[in-house]
C-alpha positions as a printed Julia matrix, in Angstrom:
253×3 Matrix{Float64}:
  10.17   25.5   15.66
   7.96   22.26  16.42
   5.94   23.91  18.87
   4.87   26.08  15.73
   4.1    23.46  13.47
   0.35   21.91  12.75
  -0.53   18.7   11.65
  -3.29   18.16   9.05
  -6.14   14.97   8.93
  -8.75   14.21   6.89
 -10.73   11.73   8.39
 -13.5     9.35   6.34
 -16.55    9.32   8.95
 -19.89    8.11   8.65
 -22.94    7.87  11.95
 -24.15    4.65  11.03
 -23.47    1.61   9.43
 -25.84    2.84   6.5
 -25.56    6.35   6.43
 -23.42    7.97   3.8
 -19.46    8.5    4.2
 -18.34   12.49   4.66
 -14.74   14.04   5.33
 -14.48   15.66   8.42
 -10.99   18.02   8.61
  -9.13   18.58  11.94
  -5.67   20.32  13.06
  -3.26   19.66  15.49
  -0.36   21.29  17.34
   2.59   19.33  15.95
   4.62   16.6   18.72
   7.99   14.87  18.48
   7.6    10.91  17.59
   3.97   11.14  17.15
   2.09    9.04  15.74
  -1.58    8.59  13.96
  -3.28    6.59  17.35
  -2.08    9.97  19.82
  -3.37   12.71  17.4
  -6.62   10.33  17.54
  -6.43   10.48  21.41
  -6.09   14.13  21.06
  -9.07   14.82  19.2
 -11.55   12.64  21.12
 -10.18   14.74  23.92
 -11.03   17.99  21.99
 -13.32   17.57  19.22
 -13.09   20.63  17.6
 -12.1    20.59  13.52
 -10.34   22.4   11.97
 -13.22   25.19  10.84
 -13.52   25.73  15.19
 -16.49   24.06  15.16
 -17.64   21.45  18.03
 -17.87   18.22  16.38
 -18.4    14.54  17.69
 -15.1    12.3   18.16
 -13.59    9.67  16.16
 -14.6     6.53  16.29
 -12.2     3.81  16.15
 -10.36    0.39  16.95
  -7.55    0.19  19.67
  -6.37   -1.82  22.52
  -2.01   -2.87  22.57
  -0.94    0.47  21.3
   1.81   -1.35  20.37
   1.16   -3.61  16.97
   0.33   -6.5   18.54
  -3.48   -6.84  18.86
  -3.77   -5.67  15.21
  -7.44   -3.74  16.68
  -6.16   -0.48  15.25
  -5.87   -1.31  11.26
  -7.01    1.6    9.21
  -6.68    2.58   5.4
  -3.54    5.72   6.49
  -2.7     7.77   2.78
  -4.24    5.23   1.01
  -2.14    2.13   2.59
  -3.91   -0.17   5.42
  -2.08   -0.91   8.21
  -1.28    0.0   11.94
  -2.24    2.79  13.12
  -0.67    2.79  16.64
   2.7     2.55  14.34
   2.23    5.19  11.84
   4.38    7.82  13.15
   3.73   11.67  11.77
   7.01   12.42  10.77
   6.89    9.81   7.9
   3.88   10.27   6.46
   2.7    13.05   3.85
   0.68   15.47   4.97
  -2.36   15.95   4.69
  -3.03   12.71   6.0
  -5.6    11.01   5.29
  -7.38    8.43   7.28
  -9.99    6.03   5.85
 -11.87    2.29   7.5
 -10.86   -0.91   5.56
 -13.17   -1.28   2.81
 -13.05   -5.01   2.78
 -15.26   -4.78   6.28
 -18.37   -2.91   6.67
 -18.31    0.5    8.71
 -19.44    0.64  12.04
 -18.89    4.4   12.87
 -15.75    6.96  11.03
 -12.96    4.4   10.88
 -14.11    1.06  12.97
 -15.32   -1.78  11.18
 -16.67   -5.08  11.9
 -14.29   -7.51  11.24
 -16.59  -10.86  11.58
 -15.73  -11.79   8.44
 -12.48  -12.7    8.82
 -13.16  -14.48  12.09
 -16.42  -16.89  10.8
 -13.54  -17.93   8.2
 -11.51  -18.39  10.78
 -14.23  -20.71  12.24
 -15.14  -22.35   8.56
 -11.68  -23.4    8.17
 -11.2   -24.82  12.33
  -8.19  -22.66  12.69
  -7.49  -24.45  16.02
  -6.55  -27.42  18.13
  -9.09  -29.27  19.5
  -8.93  -31.52  23.13
 -10.81  -34.47  24.18
 -10.3   -33.71  27.79
  -8.73  -31.41  30.37
  -6.6   -34.0   32.0
  -3.05  -33.79  32.25
  -1.38  -36.26  29.68
   1.82  -35.23  29.84
   3.79  -33.02  27.47
   3.27  -33.18  23.84
   5.26  -33.97  20.93
   8.33  -31.8   19.84
   7.96  -30.25  16.6
  11.39  -30.28  14.59
  13.28  -26.85  14.97
  13.22  -26.04  11.54
   9.53  -26.5   11.34
   9.08  -24.47  14.09
  10.82  -21.68  13.16
   8.64  -21.05  10.01
   5.27  -22.04  12.28
   6.57  -19.38  14.8
   6.91  -16.58  11.96
   2.88  -18.23  11.12
   1.39  -17.33  14.76
   2.56  -14.01  14.92
  -0.67  -13.19  12.92
  -2.75  -10.98  14.69
  -5.96  -11.11  12.84
  -5.59   -7.54  12.33
  -7.52   -7.66   8.82
  -4.66   -5.74   6.67
  -3.47   -8.65   4.26
  -7.68   -8.98   3.32
  -7.99   -5.29   3.2
  -5.13   -4.98   0.27
  -6.05   -8.35  -1.53
  -7.82   -7.02  -4.83
  -9.84  -10.48  -4.4
 -11.86  -10.04  -1.46
 -14.42   -8.39  -1.77
 -18.46   -7.76  -1.41
 -18.91   -9.32  -4.5
 -16.45  -12.47  -3.74
 -16.62  -14.99  -1.53
 -12.74  -16.21  -1.17
 -11.8   -15.8    3.05
  -8.25  -14.25   2.04
  -4.49  -15.04   2.8
  -5.29  -14.89   6.71
  -7.1   -18.41   7.45
  -5.06  -19.66   4.49
  -1.71  -18.5    6.45
  -3.65  -20.33   9.68
  -4.58  -23.72   8.38
  -1.03  -23.76   7.25
   0.1   -23.15  10.44
  -2.2   -25.35  12.27
  -1.49  -28.68  10.03
   1.7   -28.07  11.24
   1.67  -28.89  15.02
   1.51  -32.39  15.94
  -1.23  -32.96  17.91
  -3.14  -30.05  15.04
  -2.26  -32.81  12.23
  -4.88  -35.09  12.91
  -7.45  -32.63  11.32
  -5.13  -31.76   8.62
  -7.36  -33.17   5.74
 -10.83  -31.84   7.67
  -8.99  -27.95   6.69
  -7.58  -28.84   3.84
 -11.2   -30.08   2.96
 -12.56  -26.22   3.88
 -10.24  -24.37   1.27
 -10.88  -26.68  -1.52
 -14.33  -25.46  -1.84
 -15.63  -21.83  -2.82
 -13.83  -18.72  -1.69
 -10.88  -21.14  -1.02
  -7.94  -21.64  -1.94
  -9.07  -21.48  -5.91
  -9.62  -18.14  -5.57
  -6.45  -16.62  -4.89
  -5.31  -14.44  -8.19
  -1.63  -14.81  -6.83
  -1.63  -10.46  -6.78
   1.11  -10.93  -3.74
  -0.27   -7.68  -2.51
  -1.19   -9.5    0.96
   2.77  -10.39   1.8
   3.96   -7.02   0.51
   1.19   -5.31   3.53
   1.37   -7.7    6.48
   2.63   -5.33   8.75
   4.6    -9.04  10.94
   5.98  -10.01   7.82
   4.31  -13.55   7.7
   5.06  -15.31   4.37
   1.87  -15.56   3.48
   2.22  -16.55  -0.44
   4.64  -19.2    1.01
   1.69  -20.73   3.24
  -0.67  -20.51   0.17
   1.47  -21.96  -2.15
   2.61  -24.86   0.09
  -1.5   -25.22   0.44
  -1.52  -25.95  -3.02
   0.68  -28.84  -2.55
  -1.27  -30.24   0.15
  -4.6   -29.56  -1.38
  -3.31  -31.86  -4.23
  -2.36  -34.33  -2.67
  -5.56  -34.57  -0.55
  -7.27  -34.49  -4.04
  -5.68  -37.94  -4.63
  -6.49  -38.97  -1.31
  -9.89  -38.22  -2.11
 -10.24  -39.45  -5.49
  -8.23  -43.0   -4.72
  -9.72  -43.49  -1.49
  -6.21  -43.86  -0.11
  -4.28  -42.32   2.5
  -0.97  -43.4    0.82
   0.34  -41.51  -1.93
């Protein structure tokens, strides 16, 4: 009977960014359709561990609760993923929750993803405007291009692909697959294409495209199924063409 079942969680905790991590176990009454987020909410309402001791509520990030915002990323049973769509019924117990180690830990399961957003700034993952006056509708994208660009636009900056990538770590400057895919997205836009060379130059330097080891973990872990390795392959071609343009000093290759 579900009312007699319990769910065990072993949660990696860390009180401050500089303190040592430790584990704490919690045991909750099972509920049908329970997910990891609802379990964490219950622990927050009643922060008592499996020993019956009162403790501090677990800290974690969340927002939309429907796998759109990307805020609730964490490592669940050794796999980086979104906790809002991690159903307890589909997880092996005890359920282990850990923060993503690619990013600095703020507290418990909460991490600082500034590294990823700084990389987006580096590659200028936006389309600049020169004013707010109305110039009418912009240029249309061909339907075939629009379809694959839409897939890239599903990115929710969750950081899961960076956590899964072995080349993204504290000893590497590699920006990771997420910013690279965004370069391809904005270079495909009819207006964003005007800054294409600038973005390609940004990923041709240290920490850029050359640091990818082609492990392909990113595309396997992406919760949105974004074809990250396809983007990286396309950017390899684009940067090669850009290198020829830089060498020969011509716009035509």
